[in-house]
Structure formats: structure tokens, C-alpha cells
C-alpha positions in Angstrom: 108.6 -103.6 83.2 110.1 -105.1 86.2 107.9 -103.5 88.6 104.7 -104.8 87.2 103.0 -107.5 89.5 101.5 -110.7 88.1 98.4 -111.5 90.0 95.3 -113.6 90.1 92.2 -112.8 88.6 90.5 -112.4 91.6 93.4 -110.1 93.0 92.9 -108.2 89.8 89.5 -107.5 89.6 89.0 -105.1 92.9 91.8 -103.2 91.4 90.5 -102.7 88.1 87.1 -101.6 89.6 88.8 -98.9 91.8 90.5 -97.6 88.5 87.1 -97.8 86.6 85.7 -95.4 89.1 88.6 -93.2 88.6 88.0 -93.3 84.9 84.3 -92.6 85.3 85.4 -89.4 87.4 87.5 -88.4 84.6 84.8 -88.8 82.1 82.2 -86.5 84.1 85.2 -84.2 84.6 85.5 -84.1 80.8 81.5 -83.2 80.4 82.1 -80.4 83.2 84.9 -79.1 81.1 83.0 -79.1 77.6 80.1 -77.3 79.5 82.3 -74.5 80.9 84.1 -74.4 77.3 80.7 -74.0 75.7 79.8 -71.1 78.4 82.5 -69.0 77.2 81.9 -65.7 75.8 83.0 -65.2 72.2 84.9 -62.2 70.5 84.1 -60.9 67.1 86.8 -61.1 64.5 87.2 -57.7 63.0 90.4 -58.2 60.7 89.4 -59.1 57.2 91.9 -62.5 56.9 92.3 -64.0 53.4 93.6 -67.3 52.6 94.5 -69.3 49.3 92.8 -72.5 49.0 93.8 -75.4 47.0 92.2 -74.2 43.7 94.7 -71.1 44.0 91.9 -68.8 44.9 91.9 -66.0 47.6 89.2 -66.8 50.3 88.0 -65.1 53.6 87.3 -66.5 56.8 83.4 -66.6 56.1 84.2 -68.7 52.9 85.8 -71.3 55.1 82.7 -72.1 57.3 81.2 -73.7 53.8 77.9 -72.8 54.4 77.8 -74.4 58.1 77.6 -72.0 61.1 81.0 -73.6 63.0 84.4 -73.6 61.8 87.3 -75.7 63.8 90.9 -74.6 62.5 93.7 -76.6 63.1 97.0 -74.5 62.8 99.1 -77.4 61.4 102.8 -76.2 61.5 104.4 -75.8 57.9 106.7 -72.6 57.6 107.0 -71.3 54.3 110.7 -72.3 54.3 110.2 -75.9 55.2 109.7 -78.6 52.5 107.5 -80.6 54.8 105.1 -80.1 57.4 105.8 -80.9 61.3 105.9 -84.6 62.2 103.9 -84.1 65.2 101.2 -82.0 63.1 101.1 -84.8 60.6 100.6 -87.2 63.4 97.4 -85.2 64.1 96.7 -84.7 60.5 96.4 -88.9 60.3 93.8 -88.5 63.2 91.4 -86.3 61.4 87.9 -88.0 61.3 85.9 -88.6 58.3 84.5 -84.8 58.2 80.8 -86.2 57.1 80.2 -86.7 61.0 81.3 -83.0 61.5 79.5 -81.5 58.7 76.4 -83.6 59.8 76.6 -81.7 63.0 77.1 -78.3 61.7 80.7 -78.0 61.7 83.4 -77.4 59.1 87.1 -78.2 59.5 90.0 -76.7 57.7 93.8 -76.7 58.4 95.6 -73.4 58.0 99.5 -73.1 57.5 101.8 -70.2 56.5 103.4 -72.5 54.0 102.6 -71.5 50.4 99.5 -73.4 48.8 101.9 -75.1 46.0 103.8 -76.9 49.3 100.6 -77.7 51.2 99.2 -79.3 47.9 102.3 -81.2 47.4 102.5 -82.5 51.0 98.7 -83.6 51.1 98.9 -85.7 48.2 102.1 -87.3 49.8 100.1 -87.9 53.0 97.1 -89.0 51.2 95.0 -86.6 53.2 91.6 -85.4 52.1 90.5 -82.5 54.7 90.5 -78.8 53.4 93.8 -77.0 53.6 94.6 -73.5 53.0 97.6 -71.0 53.3 97.6 -68.0 55.3 100.7 -66.7 53.6 100.7 -62.7 53.8 98.1 -62.9 56.5 98.6 -62.3 60.1 96.2 -65.0 61.1 98.5 -67.3 62.3 100.2 -64.6 64.5 96.8 -63.2 65.7 95.5 -66.4 66.9 99.1 -67.6 68.9 100.2 -70.1 66.3 103.1 -68.4 65.1 105.7 -66.8 67.4 107.9 -63.8 66.0 109.0 -60.8 68.4 109.5 -58.9 65.0 105.5 -59.3 64.1 104.0 -59.4 67.7 104.8 -59.8 71.1 105.4 -63.5 72.0 102.2 -65.2 73.4 101.7 -69.0 73.2 99.1 -70.8 75.2 98.2 -67.8 76.9 101.7 -67.0 78.3 104.0 -64.4 77.6 107.8 -65.2 76.8 109.1 -64.2 80.5 106.2 -66.6 81.9 107.1 -69.4 79.2 111.1 -69.0 80.1 110.3 -69.1 83.8 108.9 -72.4 83.2 111.3 -73.9 80.9 109.0 -74.2 78.0 110.9 -71.1 75.8 111.1 -73.3 72.9 107.2 -72.4 72.3 108.6 -68.9 72.1 109.7 -68.8 68.5 108.5 -70.0 65.0 105.4 -72.4 64.1 103.5 -73.8 67.0 100.2 -76.2 67.1 96.9 -75.0 68.0 93.2 -75.1 67.0 91.0 -72.3 67.1 87.3 -72.5 66.9 84.7 -70.1 65.5 81.2 -69.3 64.8 78.9 -67.5 62.5 76.3 -64.6 64.1 72.9 -64.7 63.7 69.7 -66.4 64.1 70.7 -69.8 63.4 73.2 -69.9 66.5 71.6 -67.1 68.5 74.9 -65.6 68.5 75.8 -61.9 68.0 74.9 -60.1 64.5 73.8 -61.7 61.6 77.2 -62.3 59.1 79.8 -61.5 61.7 82.5 -64.1 62.7 83.2 -64.6 66.3 86.1 -66.4 68.0 85.0 -68.9 70.7 87.8 -71.1 71.8 91.3 -71.9 70.9 93.8 -74.7 72.4 97.4 -75.0 72.1 100.3 -77.3 73.2 99.0 -80.5 75.2 95.4 -79.3 74.5 95.4 -80.9 71.1 96.3 -84.3 72.5 92.7 -85.7 72.9 92.3 -85.3 69.2 95.6 -87.4 68.4 93.8 -91.1 68.4 97.0 -92.9 68.2 98.0 -91.4 71.6 94.7 -92.6 73.0 95.2 -96.2 71.9 98.8 -96.4 73.4 97.4 -94.9 76.6 95.4 -98.0 77.2 98.4 -100.2 76.8 100.9 -101.3 79.6 104.0 -99.8 77.5 102.0 -96.5 77.2 103.4 -93.7 75.0 106.9 -95.0 75.1 108.0 -91.4 75.3 111.6 -90.5 74.6 112.5 -94.2 73.4 112.2 -93.7 69.7 114.8 -90.9 69.4 112.2 -88.8 67.4 111.8 -85.6 67.9 108.3 -83.7 68.9 105.8 -86.5 70.1 108.1 -89.3 68.9 106.5 -90.3 65.8 107.6 -90.1 62.3 105.7 -89.1 59.3 103.6 -92.2 58.3 105.5 -92.9 55.2 109.0 -92.6 56.8 109.1 -95.5 59.0 111.2 -98.6 57.7 110.8 -102.3 57.9 112.8 -102.3 60.9 111.0 -99.2 62.6 107.7 -101.5 62.4 109.1 -104.3 64.1 108.6 -102.1 67.1 110.7 -100.4 69.9 113.2 -102.8 71.8 111.2 -103.7 74.8 114.6 -104.0 77.1 114.9 -100.0 76.2 111.5 -99.7 77.0 111.7 -101.3 80.3 115.0 -99.6 81.4 
């Protein structure tokens, strides 16, 4: 980190206060964005999607709400032909909060993947996760909500961009296979004041880097001088291994000389 200056506390303080004002501005901007997000209209979900829960039972989208008016779904990348879920999605899985906090605020969280439920159960046990996770195998759910890209099934569209737009921007790796994302739904009726009783409405989806604020490991690293150390670990995706794959050598940390190069 050869470019980092060493200064006195007196020199440091005004620089920190200037950054604090920028941080406050960013916080206020986030509040505005949250308001704009809540002001979006909603779209009725008319397809009768079915899922397989961890008991092997067939459930529908309404069932996933588990009696609450709001539902957040994480499209956790786990293709039917994989033996394990995506390492970067697994990093997000490690960041899922105590769900009692969401439930206490009228919101249910469920992960959805296309892998069969037996693979999901095994991997969930391996990771030590407790959040609900269902399989959308045999359903068009992941395709319809932009989390699986396959031209043989549906025209490519990820993060609200078609294949040509992605190729133009050099992000064509998003145009094939499993991709990360969140989709948010609300139940219609008197309780929410939205639409018709008993109907499900889609209110919001976020993809790609839109999920970063939820990954608390990245937020912690963003506070540090060395930051996220992107591209240094040699690991693909976000640069993190599954939490049970780190060796004793890995846990000593990345070489500082390499980071500062």
C-alpha cells in the first residue's frame, strides 16, 4: 500500500469529517432509493408455479409466504447438474440474518434453486444453514424471473438487459445458465392495501451487484484499508471459497505484498 500517507491526528480529522459528509450523503441517497423502490407499481403473478419443499411436498407460491404478507426470494445458483451451490451465492447464504427479525416485520425469506430437493437438503446440511430452501425443478419460475438464462427456453434477459446489450457491455457471461438475484412479492388484500385478496403480486427484483448490500462480509471489508482484495485470492466469482473449504493456510490471510502490488 505504497500510496497511503501517514499523517498526524490533526491532519487526519478534517479529511475524515469530509468523508463523513459524503457517507451521510450516501445514506440519504439510499433512503431516497428505498422510497422510490416502494413507490414502484406491482405486477400480478398469474402462472401457477409449484415448488418442492424440504419435506418433499409440492407447494405453490402463496404457500411460500407462510402466512405473512411479504415474501423475499433469493435465487440461489444451484443447477440440477451441479454437486454444490455457487460459492459466491453461498457467501450470501452465510449472510442471511436471523429470520425472526424479518418475520417480526411481516416478511418471509425463502431461497429457491433449480437443483432437486435431495441435493438442496444435503448442501444445506453441509453449510449449516437454517433458512427455508425449495426446489423449482420442473417449473419455469427461475426463467420467468430472470435467474436462469437459456435461449432454448426463453429469450435472454438478465438485469433488464437482452443478450445484445450484455455483449455490447462485455458482460455476456450473464447470458447463460444460473445467475443470482432477488425477487420480492406481496399478497393482495385488505392487510396490504394492494390489489385483490388472495392474489400474488411481484413488486421488485434485483440482480448482479444489486445483491451486494446483503452480503455483510463485503460491507465489513469495505471499512478496511485493504478493502475487498478483489482478484487477489485466485478464486472465481466474488473471490471467496465456501466456508468449509478454507485451509489453515488460507485463514492466515492473503499475502500483503501481493495485495499492495
